[in-house]
C-alpha positions as CSV (number, residue, x, y, z in Angstrom):
1,M,-13.4,24.3,2.8
2,A,-13.7,23.0,-0.4
3,N,-15.1,19.7,-1.4
4,L,-13.0,17.1,-3.2
5,K,-14.0,17.0,-6.8
6,R,-15.8,13.2,-8.2
7,N,-13.5,12.7,-11.8
8,L,-12.5,9.4,-11.4
9,G,-13.7,6.5,-13.3
10,F,-12.6,2.7,-13.4
11,W,-9.7,2.9,-15.4
12,R,-8.1,5.6,-13.4
13,A,-9.2,4.0,-9.8
14,Y,-7.9,0.8,-11.7
15,A,-4.6,2.7,-12.2
16,T,-4.8,4.1,-8.5
17,A,-5.5,0.3,-6.8
18,T,-2.7,-1.0,-8.7
19,G,-0.3,2.1,-8.5
20,L,1.4,1.1,-4.6
21,V,1.2,-2.3,-5.7
22,V,3.0,-2.6,-8.7
23,A,6.8,-1.0,-7.1
24,G,9.9,-0.5,-7.3
25,S,10.3,-2.6,-3.8
26,T,7.5,-5.3,-5.4
27,M,10.2,-6.1,-8.3
28,V,12.7,-6.2,-5.8
29,S,10.7,-8.8,-3.6
30,L,9.8,-11.0,-6.9
31,G,12.6,-11.8,-7.6
32,N,14.1,-12.4,-4.4
33,G,11.1,-14.2,-3.6
34,F,11.7,-16.7,-6.9
35,G,15.3,-16.9,-5.7
36,T,14.8,-17.8,-2.4
37,I,12.4,-20.1,-2.9
38,G,12.4,-21.0,-6.7
39,P,9.7,-21.4,-9.1
40,A,7.3,-22.8,-6.7
41,F,6.9,-19.3,-5.0
42,I,4.0,-19.0,-7.4
43,V,2.2,-21.3,-4.8
44,A,2.8,-18.5,-2.1
45,A,2.2,-15.4,-4.2
46,F,-1.2,-17.1,-5.6
47,I,-2.4,-18.0,-2.1
48,A,-1.3,-14.3,-0.9
49,M,-3.3,-13.2,-4.0
50,I,-6.4,-15.3,-2.5
51,I,-5.9,-13.7,0.7
52,S,-5.5,-10.3,-0.8
53,I,-9.1,-10.7,-2.8
54,L,-10.8,-11.9,0.8
55,I,-9.0,-8.8,2.2
56,A,-10.0,-6.5,-0.9
57,L,-13.7,-7.9,-0.4
58,S,-13.8,-6.4,3.5
59,Y,-12.6,-3.1,2.6
60,A,-15.0,-2.6,-0.6
61,E,-17.8,-3.5,2.1
62,L,-16.6,-1.2,4.6
63,S,-16.1,1.9,1.7
64,S,-19.5,1.4,0.9
65,I,-21.0,2.0,4.1
66,L,-18.6,4.6,4.8
67,P,-17.2,6.0,1.5
68,G,-14.1,8.1,1.3
69,T,-11.5,9.7,2.4
70,G,-11.3,8.7,6.5
71,M,-10.7,4.8,5.3
72,I,-9.7,2.4,7.7
73,G,-9.5,5.3,10.8
74,D,-13.6,5.7,10.1
75,Y,-14.7,2.6,9.7
76,T,-12.2,1.3,13.3
77,S,-13.6,4.6,15.1
78,V,-17.3,3.1,14.3
79,A,-16.5,-0.5,15.4
80,M,-13.7,-0.3,18.1
81,G,-13.3,3.6,19.0
82,R,-10.4,6.1,18.5
83,F,-7.7,4.5,19.7
84,L,-7.6,1.5,17.1
85,A,-8.8,3.8,14.8
86,I,-5.2,5.9,15.3
87,I,-3.4,2.4,15.0
88,A,-4.9,1.1,12.1
89,V,-4.4,4.4,9.9
90,L,-0.7,5.0,11.5
91,G,0.2,1.7,12.0
92,G,-0.6,0.6,8.4
93,Y,0.5,4.0,6.5
94,L,2.4,6.2,8.9
95,V,5.2,3.0,9.0
96,L,5.2,2.4,5.4
97,M,5.5,6.1,4.3
98,V,8.7,6.2,6.9
99,T,10.0,2.5,6.0
100,V,9.4,1.5,2.4
101,G,8.5,4.9,1.2
102,P,12.3,5.9,1.2
103,L,13.3,2.4,-0.3
104,E,11.0,3.2,-3.4
105,T,12.9,6.5,-3.8
106,M,16.0,4.5,-3.6
107,T,14.9,2.4,-5.8
108,A,14.5,4.6,-8.6
109,S,17.6,6.0,-7.8
110,V,19.5,2.9,-8.7
111,A,17.5,2.6,-12.0
112,I,18.8,6.3,-12.9
113,E,22.0,5.5,-11.5
114,Y,22.1,2.1,-14.1
115,L,21.2,4.7,-17.0
116,F,23.0,7.8,-16.5
117,P,26.3,6.2,-13.8
118,S,27.7,9.7,-12.9
119,V,24.2,11.3,-11.8
120,N,23.9,12.3,-8.0
121,T,21.1,9.6,-6.7
122,L,20.2,11.9,-4.0
123,V,19.9,14.9,-5.6
124,V,17.9,12.7,-8.4
125,S,15.6,11.7,-5.4
126,L,14.3,14.9,-4.4
127,V,14.0,16.2,-7.4
128,L,11.8,13.3,-8.1
129,L,9.9,13.4,-4.9
130,S,9.4,17.5,-5.6
131,I,7.9,16.8,-8.7
132,F,4.9,14.5,-7.3
133,L,4.5,17.0,-4.5
134,V,3.9,19.3,-7.2
135,I,1.6,17.0,-9.2
136,N,-0.6,16.3,-6.3
137,L,-0.7,19.7,-4.9
138,L,-2.6,21.1,-8.6
139,G,-5.3,18.0,-8.0
140,V,-6.2,14.5,-8.4
141,E,-7.4,14.8,-12.6
142,I,-3.9,15.3,-13.1
143,F,-2.8,12.7,-11.0
144,G,-5.1,10.0,-12.0
145,S,-3.8,10.3,-16.2
146,I,-0.5,10.0,-15.3
147,Q,-1.2,7.2,-12.7
148,L,-3.2,5.3,-15.1
149,A,-0.4,6.0,-18.0
150,V,2.2,4.9,-15.7
151,V,0.8,1.5,-14.9
152,L,-0.5,0.5,-17.9
153,I,3.3,0.7,-19.8
154,L,4.5,-0.5,-16.8
155,M,2.2,-3.7,-16.9
156,L,2.8,-4.1,-20.5
157,G,6.1,-4.0,-20.4
158,T,7.0,-5.9,-17.6
159,A,4.9,-8.5,-18.7
160,G,6.5,-8.3,-22.8
161,L,9.4,-8.8,-20.9
162,G,8.1,-11.8,-19.2
163,V,6.8,-13.4,-22.3
164,F,10.1,-12.8,-24.1
165,G,12.1,-14.5,-21.5
166,L,9.7,-17.4,-21.4
167,L,9.7,-17.9,-25.7
168,D,13.5,-17.2,-26.1
169,I,13.0,-14.6,-27.9
170,G,15.7,-12.2,-28.3
171,T,17.5,-13.7,-25.4
172,I,21.5,-13.8,-25.2
173,N,22.1,-17.4,-23.2
174,P,20.9,-20.7,-23.4
175,A,18.0,-21.2,-20.9
176,I,18.6,-23.3,-17.8
177,V,16.0,-26.0,-16.0
178,S,15.4,-24.4,-12.5
179,E,13.8,-27.3,-9.8
180,F,10.4,-26.4,-9.2
181,N,10.9,-26.7,-5.5
182,P,14.5,-27.0,-4.3
183,F,13.6,-26.1,-0.5
184,G,10.8,-27.9,0.3
185,W,7.0,-27.1,1.5
186,P,7.8,-25.2,4.3
187,T,10.1,-22.9,3.1
188,V,7.0,-22.4,0.7
189,F,4.7,-21.6,3.5
190,Q,6.9,-19.8,5.3
191,A,7.2,-17.3,2.2
192,L,3.4,-16.1,2.0
193,A,4.5,-12.7,4.1
194,M,6.7,-11.9,1.0
195,G,3.9,-13.1,-1.4
196,L,1.9,-10.9,0.2
197,W,3.9,-7.9,-0.8
198,L,3.1,-8.1,-4.3
199,F,-0.3,-7.5,-3.6
200,I,-0.3,-5.3,-0.3
201,G,-1.9,-1.8,-1.1
202,I,-4.6,-2.4,-3.3
203,E,-7.5,-0.9,-0.8
204,Y,-5.0,2.5,-1.8
205,V,-8.2,3.6,-4.0
206,I,-10.4,3.5,-1.1
207,P,-9.3,7.2,0.2
208,L,-9.9,8.7,-3.4
209,G,-13.7,7.1,-2.9
210,D,-15.1,10.8,-2.3
211,E,-13.6,11.5,-6.2
212,V,-14.5,8.1,-7.8
213,K,-17.6,7.5,-9.8
214,K,-20.0,5.2,-8.6
215,P,-17.6,4.0,-5.9
216,E,-19.9,1.4,-4.9
217,K,-19.1,-0.9,-7.9
218,T,-16.2,0.8,-9.4
219,I,-13.6,0.4,-6.4
220,P,-14.3,-3.5,-5.9
221,K,-14.1,-4.1,-9.5
222,A,-10.9,-1.8,-9.8
223,M,-9.1,-4.0,-6.7
224,I,-10.0,-7.6,-7.6
225,C,-8.9,-6.8,-11.2
226,G,-6.0,-5.6,-10.2
227,L,-5.0,-8.2,-8.1
228,L,-5.4,-10.6,-10.7
229,T,-3.5,-8.8,-13.5
230,I,-0.6,-8.1,-11.2
231,F,-0.7,-11.8,-10.3
232,V,-0.2,-12.9,-14.2
233,V,2.2,-10.3,-14.7
234,D,4.4,-10.8,-11.9
235,M,4.2,-14.6,-12.9
236,L,5.4,-14.4,-16.3
237,F,8.3,-12.2,-15.2
238,G,9.5,-13.9,-12.3
239,F,9.1,-17.7,-14.2
240,A,11.2,-15.9,-17.3
241,L,13.7,-14.7,-14.3
242,T,14.6,-18.4,-13.0
243,R,15.0,-19.8,-16.7
244,H,17.7,-17.7,-17.1
245,M,19.3,-16.6,-14.4
246,D,20.8,-18.8,-10.9
247,L,18.5,-18.7,-8.0
248,A,21.3,-18.1,-5.5
249,T,22.5,-15.2,-7.9
250,L,18.7,-14.2,-7.8
251,S,18.6,-14.5,-4.2
252,A,21.3,-12.4,-3.6
253,S,21.1,-9.2,-5.6
254,A,20.3,-6.0,-4.3
255,T,18.1,-4.7,-7.9
256,P,16.7,-8.8,-9.1
257,Q,14.7,-7.4,-11.8
258,I,17.8,-5.3,-13.6
259,D,20.2,-8.4,-13.2
260,G,17.6,-10.9,-14.1
261,A,16.7,-8.6,-17.3
262,I,20.6,-8.1,-18.2
263,A,21.0,-12.2,-18.0
264,I,18.2,-12.7,-20.2
265,F,18.6,-9.6,-22.9
266,G,21.7,-8.6,-22.5
267,N,22.1,-4.4,-21.8
268,M,19.5,-3.2,-23.3
269,G,17.1,-5.7,-21.2
270,G,18.8,-4.1,-18.2
271,M,17.7,-0.8,-19.7
272,I,14.2,-1.2,-20.2
273,M,14.3,-2.9,-17.3
274,S,15.5,0.3,-15.1
275,V,12.9,2.2,-16.8
276,L,10.7,0.4,-15.9
277,T,11.9,0.3,-12.1
278,L,11.8,3.7,-12.5
279,L,8.5,3.7,-13.3
280,A,7.2,1.3,-10.6
281,A,8.7,3.8,-8.1
282,V,7.3,6.4,-9.7
283,S,4.0,4.9,-9.4
284,T,4.1,3.8,-5.9
285,I,5.4,7.7,-4.8
286,N,2.4,9.0,-6.7
287,A,-0.4,6.9,-5.6
288,S,1.4,7.3,-1.8
289,F,0.9,11.1,-2.4
290,A,-2.7,10.9,-3.5
291,A,-3.9,8.3,-0.8
292,V,-2.2,8.5,2.4
293,P,-2.8,12.3,3.1
294,R,-6.3,11.6,2.5
295,M,-6.3,8.9,5.1
296,F,-4.6,11.6,7.4
297,Y,-7.3,14.1,6.5
298,G,-10.0,11.5,7.6
299,L,-8.0,11.6,10.9
300,A,-8.5,15.1,11.4
301,R,-11.7,15.2,10.7
302,Q,-12.3,13.3,14.0
303,G,-9.8,15.4,15.5
304,L,-7.8,12.7,15.9
305,L,-4.7,14.4,14.1
306,P,-3.8,17.7,14.3
307,K,-6.2,20.4,12.6
308,A,-3.7,21.1,9.7
309,F,-4.3,17.3,8.5
310,K,-7.6,18.4,7.1
311,Y,-7.0,21.7,5.1
312,I,-8.0,21.3,1.8
313,H,-6.6,23.9,-0.8
314,P,-9.8,26.1,-1.4
315,K,-8.7,26.2,-5.1
316,F,-7.0,22.9,-6.1
317,R,-9.3,20.9,-3.6
318,T,-6.5,18.7,-2.1
319,P,-5.4,18.1,1.2
320,S,-2.5,19.8,0.9
321,F,-0.6,19.8,4.1
322,G,-1.0,16.0,4.5
323,I,0.7,16.0,1.0
324,I,3.5,18.2,2.0
325,F,4.1,15.8,5.3
326,V,4.1,12.8,3.5
327,F,7.1,14.3,1.1
328,L,8.8,14.9,4.3
329,L,8.3,11.6,5.3
330,F,10.0,10.0,1.6
331,S,12.5,12.4,1.8
332,L,13.9,12.8,5.0
333,P,15.2,9.2,5.4
334,L,17.3,9.2,2.3
335,F,19.8,11.2,4.5
336,I,20.6,8.5,6.9
337,L,19.4,5.2,5.4
338,E,21.5,3.1,3.5
339,S,19.9,0.6,0.0
340,T,21.4,-3.0,1.2
341,I,19.5,-5.9,0.8
342,T,19.5,-6.5,4.7
343,V,17.9,-2.8,4.9
344,F,15.7,-3.8,2.2
345,T,14.1,-6.8,3.6
346,T,14.4,-5.4,7.9
347,L,12.2,-2.5,6.3
348,L,10.2,-4.3,4.3
349,L,9.0,-6.9,6.3
350,S,8.8,-4.4,9.4
351,A,6.2,-2.8,7.3
352,S,4.4,-5.5,6.7
353,V,3.9,-6.6,10.3
354,T,2.3,-3.1,10.7
355,W,0.4,-3.2,7.7
356,L,-1.1,-7.2,8.5
357,I,-2.2,-5.7,11.8
358,T,-4.3,-2.9,9.9
359,Y,-5.7,-5.6,8.1
360,I,-6.8,-7.8,11.1
361,I,-8.5,-4.4,12.5
362,A,-10.3,-3.9,9.1
363,Q,-11.8,-7.4,8.9
364,V,-12.3,-7.5,12.5
365,N,-14.8,-4.6,11.7
366,V,-16.4,-6.0,8.9
367,L,-17.6,-8.4,12.0
368,I,-18.7,-6.1,14.3
369,L,-20.3,-3.7,12.1
370,R,-22.3,-6.9,10.6
371,K,-23.6,-7.7,14.1
372,R,-24.0,-4.0,15.4
373,Y,-25.7,-2.7,12.4
374,P,-27.5,-5.7,10.4
375,N,-29.9,-3.6,8.8
376,I,-28.4,-0.5,7.1
377,E,-27.8,-0.4,3.6
378,R,-24.6,-1.7,2.0
379,P,-24.3,-0.8,-1.3
380,F,-21.6,-3.5,-1.8
381,K,-21.7,-6.4,0.6
382,A,-18.7,-9.2,1.2
383,P,-19.9,-12.7,0.1
384,F,-20.1,-15.7,2.4
385,T,-19.2,-13.3,5.4
386,P,-17.9,-14.6,8.0
387,V,-16.3,-17.2,6.5
388,I,-13.7,-15.1,4.1
389,Q,-12.8,-12.6,7.4
390,I,-12.4,-15.6,9.1
391,I,-9.7,-17.1,6.6
392,G,-8.6,-13.7,5.9
393,I,-7.5,-13.0,9.7
394,A,-6.1,-16.7,10.1
395,F,-3.7,-16.2,7.7
396,C,-2.6,-12.8,8.4
397,V,-1.7,-13.9,11.7
398,Y,0.1,-17.0,10.3
399,M,1.8,-14.1,8.4
400,I,3.0,-12.4,11.1
401,V,4.2,-15.3,13.1
402,T,6.3,-16.6,10.2
403,I,7.7,-13.2,8.8
404,H,10.9,-14.8,8.2
405,P,12.4,-18.0,8.9
406,D,16.1,-16.7,10.0
407,P,15.3,-16.0,14.2
408,T,17.9,-13.2,14.2
409,M,16.0,-11.3,11.3
410,K,12.8,-11.9,12.6
411,G,13.5,-10.9,15.8
412,T,15.1,-7.7,14.1
413,I,11.7,-7.1,12.3
414,Y,9.6,-7.7,15.2
415,T,11.7,-5.4,16.9
416,V,11.4,-2.5,14.5
417,A,7.7,-3.1,13.8
418,F,6.5,-3.2,17.6
419,S,8.6,-0.8,18.6
420,L,6.9,2.1,16.2
421,L,3.4,0.7,17.1
422,L,4.4,1.4,20.9
423,C,5.6,4.9,19.7
424,I,2.2,5.2,17.7
425,A,0.2,3.8,20.9
426,A,1.4,6.5,23.0
427,Y,0.8,9.0,20.7
428,A,-2.9,8.0,20.4
429,F,-2.9,7.6,24.2
430,I,-1.5,10.8,25.1
431,W,-3.4,12.7,22.2
432,L,-6.9,11.5,23.4
433,K,-6.1,12.2,26.9
434,Y,-5.4,15.8,26.2
435,K,-8.4,15.9,23.8
436,K,-10.6,14.3,26.4
437,L,-12.0,12.0,24.1
438,P,-12.6,8.0,25.0
439,L,-10.0,5.8,23.9
440,F,-12.6,2.6,23.1
441,T,-16.0,3.8,23.0
442,P,-17.3,3.7,19.0
443,I,-18.9,6.6,17.6
444,A,-22.2,6.0,16.3
445,L,-22.4,5.1,12.3
446,E,-24.8,8.1,11.9
447,D,-22.8,10.4,13.6
448,M,-19.5,9.5,11.8
449,R,-21.5,10.1,8.7
450,Q,-23.2,13.6,9.7
451,L,-19.0,14.6,10.7
452,K,-18.4,13.3,7.1
453,V,-21.3,15.9,5.8
454,D,-20.4,18.8,8.0
455,S,-16.5,18.3,7.5
456,E,-17.2,19.2,3.4
457,S,-19.5,21.9,4.1
458,P,-18.1,26.1,4.0
459,V,-18.0,26.3,7.7
460,E,-16.1,23.1,8.3
461,N,-13.7,23.9,11.1
462,L,-17.0,25.5,13.3
463,K,-19.6,22.1,13.1
464,T,-16.5,19.8,13.3
465,E,-15.5,21.5,16.9
466,V,-19.1,21.8,18.0
467,I,-19.6,17.9,17.1
468,S,-16.0,16.9,18.9
469,V,-17.4,18.6,21.9
470,A,-20.9,17.3,21.5
471,A,-19.5,13.9,21.4
472,S,-16.6,14.4,24.5
473,E,-19.5,15.5,26.2
474,K,-21.8,12.2,25.4
475,G,-18.8,9.7,26.1
476,W,-19.0,8.7,22.8
């Protein structure tokens, strides 16, 4: 077994942190958010950004205690045991791959279809996924270089369209004046979950902690800088949309970012935004192929997923099986899902529910580990604990409860989200019983650290099995 390579500096870490956040689905939810709420959506987005920063600070502390690939799975195993570790990883990230992952590929296909109307979108989707499968199998240096270029072009391009639209430079129609808050403040505060989707996934850089230089400083800086720049870029473009497009049309569009760019700049704007949408989807696919397999690797290292997930390619030093598995999760739903605004909203908000539960677990982990291990070294320490965790947890619960204003749609979202969580819980229970491992007994911090060290040695398989047997016998 080979070790992972530590080659990522700040800018590549920044690109990874923002890579999932700046997504095709984010562009759609940004346009729909401004259309549904009006310009006051900036308030929901700002609150969501502040909550995302609080959550990022908690993740940064946890990653400084247990850096590397396991991420939320490792923290939760030490804080609350293996059962909730499986729930945290699979509920947050496997659900994402199954639901929103294919939507990203579909969004890219729609963008390509606008540019090349006769193209077969299914074939394009599969080719696109195959390209990034190969890129991520070949190694993190290739991944980081491509990710940085994509994110910088995407951010500068979107911000440029926003500034030009707000200043009426190159626009084709007179600007319109939209009421700032046409639907009232209760609607604004019910849109926090939609606002959070603009920032959700900033922690995707953490599983690459074993490959980031000075991770205790680089990771929190990359996450916070990413959140701030994403907010500025999104708000510039969002306000430009409301300045040139009717709110009702914006809220009903399946591709509001492309339709809005056409309304502002004509066909040339549509072509530019189609390219940016494609890059956004590419960024998300690339980040997902890089980060999620490393989370699965962390679970497998603990014996919580099949051994295949902890295989590291001896030459390229990438979690090859996990990358191929994520490729299949992205690909297979393309044959059964239909891209409509209703399907999009349902899957996106269902993934938000399970992801918010993972965020709650992460913040509870900080509180538990602060009490259980008050004197351990924390290279990064979240300020104002426990206040920021309590605030973060409260807002996550609020966003789950107010996930959608329509009771029927809310019921559908809850049904999808909690059905998936129930399946994951059933797997966790059955697997842990089969492996004769305790469900809720935490693993000692030093044992987890030793497991991480041993799993990177040339005799990884043997040592991991010895530790797992010892842990089972001790009742850990």
